[in-house]
C-alpha positions in Angstrom: -23.1 -12.0 -1.4 -20.0 -14.0 -0.2 -16.6 -12.5 -0.1 -14.3 -13.7 -2.9 -11.5 -16.0 -1.8 -8.0 -14.3 -1.8 -4.9 -16.3 -3.1 -1.7 -15.5 -1.3 1.6 -15.9 -3.5 3.7 -17.0 -0.5 1.3 -19.9 0.3 1.4 -21.1 -3.3 5.2 -21.1 -3.3 5.4 -22.9 0.0 2.8 -25.5 -1.0 4.5 -26.2 -4.3 8.0 -26.1 -2.6 9.8 -23.6 -4.8 13.4 -24.8 -4.4 15.2 -21.5 -3.8 12.6 -20.4 -1.2 12.4 -23.7 0.4 16.2 -23.5 0.9 16.1 -19.9 2.2 13.3 -20.8 4.7 15.5 -23.5 6.1 18.1 -20.8 7.1 18.3 -19.2 10.5 16.3 -15.9 11.0 19.7 -14.1 11.0 20.7 -15.5 7.6 17.3 -14.6 6.1 17.7 -11.1 7.5 21.1 -10.8 5.7 19.3 -11.5 2.3 16.6 -9.1 3.2 18.9 -6.2 3.9 21.1 -6.8 0.8 19.5 -5.5 -2.4 22.6 -6.3 -4.4 23.3 -9.8 -3.0 26.9 -8.9 -2.5 27.1 -9.3 1.3 25.1 -12.5 1.4 27.0 -14.2 -1.5 24.3 -13.9 -4.0 25.5 -11.1 -6.1 25.7 -13.1 -9.4 22.2 -14.5 -8.8 20.9 -11.0 -8.1 22.4 -9.5 -11.2 21.3 -12.3 -13.5 17.8 -12.8 -12.1 16.8 -9.6 -10.6 13.1 -10.3 -10.4 13.6 -13.8 -8.9 16.1 -12.3 -6.3 13.6 -9.4 -5.5 10.9 -12.0 -5.0 13.0 -13.9 -2.7 13.8 -10.9 -0.6 10.1 -9.8 -0.4 9.0 -13.4 0.4 11.5 -13.5 3.3 10.4 -10.0 4.4 6.8 -11.1 4.3 7.6 -14.3 6.3 9.8 -12.5 8.9 6.9 -9.9 9.5 4.4 -12.5 10.4 2.8 -13.0 7.0 0.3 -10.1 7.1 -2.3 -10.0 4.4 -4.7 -7.0 3.4 -7.6 -8.2 1.1 -9.1 -5.5 -1.2 -12.1 -6.8 -3.0 -13.2 -5.9 -6.6 -15.5 -2.9 -5.6 -12.8 -1.3 -3.5 -10.3 -2.0 -6.1 -12.4 -0.2 -8.7 -12.8 2.9 -6.4 -9.2 3.0 -5.3 -7.8 2.5 -8.9 -9.7 5.7 -9.9 -8.4 7.9 -7.1 -5.4 10.0 -8.0 -2.2 9.9 -6.2 -1.2 13.5 -6.9 0.3 15.5 -4.0 0.4 12.7 -1.4 2.4 13.8 1.6 5.3 11.4 2.0 4.6 11.2 5.7 1.2 9.9 5.1 2.5 6.8 3.4 2.6 4.8 6.7 2.6 1.1 5.9 0.7 -1.0 8.5 3.7 -3.5 8.5 7.3 -3.3 7.2 6.3 -5.8 4.5 2.7 -7.2 3.8 0.8 -8.7 1.0 -2.2 -7.0 -0.8 -4.6 -9.6 -2.2 -6.7 -8.5 -5.1 -9.3 -11.3 -5.8 -11.4 -11.2 -8.9 -9.3 -8.2 -10.1 -10.3 -6.4 -13.3 -7.8 -4.8 -15.7 -4.8 -6.0 -13.7 -2.9 -8.3 -16.0 0.8 -9.4 -16.4 2.4 -10.9 -19.5 3.8 -14.5 -18.9 5.2 -15.2 -22.3 3.8 -16.4 -25.7 2.7 -19.8 -24.2 0.8 -18.6 -21.1 0.3 -15.0 -22.3 -1.8 -12.8 -19.9 -2.1 -13.6 -16.1 -4.7 -12.0 -13.8 -3.0 -10.2 -10.9 -4.0 -11.9 -7.6 -2.0 -9.6 -5.4 1.3 -8.0 -4.6 4.0 -7.7 -1.9 4.4 -4.1 -0.5 7.4 -3.1 1.5 9.6 -0.2 2.5 13.2 -1.0 1.3 14.8 -2.1 4.5 18.5 -1.4 3.4 20.0 1.6 5.3 19.6 5.3 4.1 16.8 4.5 1.7 13.2 5.7 1.6 11.9 3.4 -1.3 8.6 1.7 -1.8 8.9 -1.8 -3.2 6.0 -3.5 -5.0 6.0 -6.9 -6.6 2.9 -7.9 -8.5 2.0 -11.6 -9.1 -0.2 -12.9 -11.8 -1.4 -16.3 -10.8 -1.1 -19.4 -13.1 -3.8 -19.5 -15.8 -5.5 -22.2 -17.8 -2.5 -22.4 -20.1 0.1 -22.9 -17.3 1.7 -26.2 -16.7 1.6 -26.0 -13.0 0.8 -23.4 -10.2 4.3 -22.0 -10.4 4.0 -21.2 -14.1 3.0 -17.7 -13.4 4.0 -14.0 -14.1 5.6 -11.4 -12.0 6.5 -7.7 -12.3 8.2 -5.4 -9.7 9.3 -1.9 -9.3 11.2 0.2 -6.5 10.1 3.8 -6.2 12.5 6.3 -4.3 10.0 8.5 -2.5 12.5 11.2 -1.5 13.6 11.5 -5.1 10.1 12.5 -6.1 9.4 14.9 -3.2 7.8 18.0 -4.4 8.9 21.1 -2.5 9.4 23.4 -5.5 8.1 26.9 -5.5 8.1 27.2 -1.7 10.0 29.9 0.2 11.2 27.5 3.0 13.1 30.1 5.1 10.3 32.7 4.7 7.6 30.1 5.7 9.7 29.0 8.6 10.1 32.6 9.9 6.3 33.1 9.5 5.1 30.1 11.2 7.6 29.8 13.9 6.9 33.4 15.1 3.1 32.8 15.3 2.3 32.3 19.0 -1.2 31.0 18.4 0.2 28.2 16.3 2.7 27.4 19.1 -0.1 27.1 21.6 -2.2 24.9 19.2 0.5 22.3 18.9 0.0 19.0 20.5 -0.9 16.4 17.9 1.9 14.0 17.7 1.8 13.4 13.9 1.5 17.2 13.3 4.5 18.0 15.4 6.6 15.1 13.9 6.0 16.4 10.3 7.1 19.9 11.4 10.1 18.4 13.1 11.2 16.6 10.0 10.9 19.7 7.8 12.8 21.9 10.3 15.6 19.4 10.7 15.9 19.3 6.9 16.4 23.2 6.8 18.7 23.0 9.7 20.8 20.3 8.1 21.0 22.3 4.9 22.0 25.5 6.9 19.1 27.5 5.8 17.7 28.3 9.2 19.2 28.5 12.7 16.1 29.1 14.9 16.8 27.5 18.3 13.2 26.0 18.7 12.9 24.6 15.1 11.2 21.4 16.2 8.0 23.2 17.0 7.4 25.0 13.7 7.1 24.6 9.9 3.7 23.0 9.7 2.8 24.3 6.4 6.1 23.7 4.8 6.0 20.2 6.1 2.7 19.6 4.8 3.9 20.5 1.2 6.6 17.9 1.3 4.5 15.7 -1.0 4.9 13.4 -4.0 2.9 13.0 -7.2 3.1 9.2 -7.3 1.2 8.9 -10.6 3.8 11.1 -12.2 6.7 9.4 -10.5 5.6 5.9 -11.5 5.0 7.0 -15.1 8.5 8.4 -15.2 10.1 5.3 -13.6 8.5 2.9 -15.8 9.2 5.0 -18.9 13.0 5.0 -18.3 15.3 2.0 -18.9 16.9 2.2 -15.5 17.8 -0.1 -12.7 15.0 0.9 -10.3 12.3 -1.3 -11.8 12.2 -4.8 -13.3 11.4 -5.8 -16.9 13.1 -2.7 -18.3 15.0 -2.5 -21.5 15.6 -5.6 -23.3 13.7 -7.6 -20.7 10.6 -5.8 -21.7 10.5 -7.3 -25.2 11.5 -10.9 -24.2 9.0 -13.7 -24.3 7.1 -12.3 -27.2 6.1 -9.1 -25.5 5.3 -6.2 -27.9 5.1 -2.4 -27.3 1.3 -2.7 -26.7 2.0 -5.4 -24.1 4.4 -3.1 -22.4 1.8 -0.4 -22.2 -0.7 -2.8 -20.7 1.8 -3.9 -18.0 2.6 -0.2 -17.2 -1.2 0.5 -16.9 -1.4 -2.4 -14.5 1.5 -1.1 -12.4 -0.2 2.4 -12.3 -3.6 0.9 -11.2 -2.1 -1.4 -8.7 -0.1 1.5 -7.1 -3.3 3.5 -6.7 -5.1 0.5 -5.1 -2.0 -0.1 -2.7 -1.6 3.6 -1.6 -5.2 4.4 -1.4 -5.8 1.3 0.6 -3.1 2.4 3.0 -4.6 5.8 3.3 -8.1 4.5 3.7 -7.0 2.1 6.5 -5.3 5.1 8.3 -8.6 7.1 8.2 -10.9 7.3 11.3 -14.0 5.9 9.5 -12.5 3.0 7.6 -14.1 -0.3 7.7 -11.4 -2.9 8.3 -11.9 -6.3 10.0 -9.9 -7.6 12.8 -6.9 -9.8 11.9 -7.9 -13.4 11.4 -5.2 -16.0 12.0 -5.5 -19.8 11.5 -2.7 -20.7 14.1 -5.2 -22.2 16.6 -7.2 -24.0 14.0 -3.8 -25.6 12.7 -2.8 -26.6 16.2 -6.0 -28.3 16.9 -6.0 -30.3 13.6 -2.3 -31.2 14.3 -3.3 -32.5 17.8 -6.1 -34.5 16.3 -3.8 -35.9 13.6 -1.3 -37.2 16.2 -4.2 -39.0 18.0 -5.7 -40.7 15.1 -4.7 -44.2 14.1 -7.0 -44.3 11.0 -4.7 -43.7 7.8 -7.5 -42.3 5.6 -8.6 -39.9 8.4 -5.0 -38.9 8.8 -4.7 -38.0 5.1 -7.9 -35.9 5.3 -6.7 -34.0 8.3 -3.3 -33.3 6.7 -5.0 -31.9 3.5 -7.1 -29.7 5.9 -3.9 -28.6 7.6 -2.1 -27.9 4.3 -5.1 -25.8 3.0 -5.0 -23.4 5.9 -3.2 -20.2 5.1 -0.3 -19.3 7.4 -1.1 -15.6 7.2 -2.9 -13.1 9.3 -5.7 -11.7 7.1 -7.7 -8.3 7.2 -10.4 -7.2 4.9 -10.8 -3.7 3.6 -14.5 -2.8 3.3 -16.0 -6.3 3.6 -19.5 -4.9 4.1 -19.2 -3.0 0.9 -18.0 -5.9 -1.0 -20.8 -8.3 0.2 -23.7 -5.8 -0.4 -25.5 -4.9 -3.5 -24.9 -1.3 -4.5 -28.5 -0.2 -3.8 -28.3 -1.5 -0.2 -25.6 1.0 0.6 -27.2 4.0 -1.1 -28.5 6.7 1.3 -30.7 9.9 1.4 -29.1 13.2 1.9 -30.6 16.2 3.8 -32.6 17.4 0.8 -34.3 14.0 0.5 -32.3 13.2 -2.6 -31.2 9.5 -3.2 -27.5 9.4 -3.4 -25.5 6.4 -4.5 -22.8 5.0 -2.1 -19.3 5.7 -3.3 -15.7 6.3 -2.3 -14.8 10.0 -1.8 -11.3 10.6 -3.4 -8.4 11.6 -1.2 -7.8 15.4 -1.2 -6.3 18.3 0.6 -8.5 20.4 3.0 -7.6 23.6 4.7 -8.5 23.9 8.4 -8.7 27.3 10.1 -7.7 27.6 13.8 -7.4 30.3 16.4 -10.1 32.6 17.8 -12.9 33.6 15.5 -13.6 36.8 17.4 -11.5 39.1 19.3 -13.3 41.5 21.7 -16.6 40.8 19.8 -15.1 41.6 16.4 -14.8 38.8 13.7 -11.3 37.9 12.8 -10.8 37.9 9.0 -10.0 34.4 7.5 -6.7 35.8 6.3 -5.5 36.5 9.7 -6.4 33.2 11.2 -4.0 30.2 11.1 -4.5 27.9 8.2 -3.3 24.4 8.0 -3.4 22.1 5.0 -4.2 18.5 5.9 -4.6 15.4 3.7 -8.0 13.8 3.9 -7.6 10.0 3.0 -10.1 8.2 0.7 -13.3 7.8 2.6 -16.4 5.6 2.1 -19.6 7.7 1.6 -22.8 5.9 2.4 -24.1 3.2 4.7 -22.2 0.0 5.7 -25.0 -1.2 7.7 -27.8 -3.2 5.9 -30.5 -2.6 8.3 -31.4 0.6 10.1 -31.2 4.2 9.1 -28.0 5.2 7.1 -25.9 8.1 8.0 -25.9 11.4 6.1 -22.4 11.7 5.0 -21.8 13.9 1.9 -19.2 13.4 -0.8 -18.5 13.8 -4.5 -18.6 10.7 -6.7 -15.2 9.9 -8.3 -15.6 9.3 -12.0 -12.3 10.0 -13.7 
């Protein structure tokens, strides 16, 4: 099976010379950066435009962010989309949401159940991808997503499409309720075995952040606070499913198409529910793709860039004296994407389901699948002291997030591995 062809929103805008983006791309990098860093448009002289056309202004900012960050594209095919869309985003540690780039584009070719309303004339548009970025303005920890529904058979031109965006404040939704922070700090920081086990950079970084939070709030005064609080930091998590549901259910300013805008262009309450479901699924695909890419066993291709191909074609175009050949070369240049593209799970997308199934240790045939992300408790410290077993309750326990993981073979030939997992069905 061949991989489906991704469509990148930015490339469509550039090819069809969207006026406001064309003008912005003609600005210097410093001027583009001013727009990117200004969510209100006030400091860059676009306040009126940003207030009247919030979605368009957000699209401009994300397009420029994407361009300034070397136009990075992550492609998630239909099989991986389906798996990620059914993996819950409950209790995700905030520190685990590490974007591969400050702004990038997630392409979702041949998406199913991802649709945006474009109005009574064009109606529903299939989502072809979305921009994903951390809000770059100072003192914020927000995740920005702008989904794009490509032009359909009712559209008048490629720019006759649909968009929907939202901004989610991660710190606002952090869940640390019910934890005795001071007590946990005291218990962990006084554990000498835990101190000796430190060394993992990410682990220590998470503890540092949690300890600094308590120090800033005046709740602790331990002099070596940056080497403790592992468990407390691990609990600094967010239920993104619940957060997104709450955000989209309120007529606030954090998300687009809220309030009266929701019911413009012939959109009914049922349409609104459908768009909200698209936003929820898309968020799951985005976050689980990020978690999957950060896992040790992820199948992710090396970045593919068309810079060299474009340079060769341009060199050939300069040398040719044949007008017809020149037009052909120019069309080939124009058709090349300017982005750097990586695929998530390409072998999985290209294979028939039965090719990836495997046999477990009991001889039972198991279907290949995605194991959902989950918490796992790891025990550390000595198992025995002077020959006597140390009870589990007295050993050091650390909660760790296990990202979504592909279970099954990604090699068409040879003997598949024996990795165990639980099929995600909800």
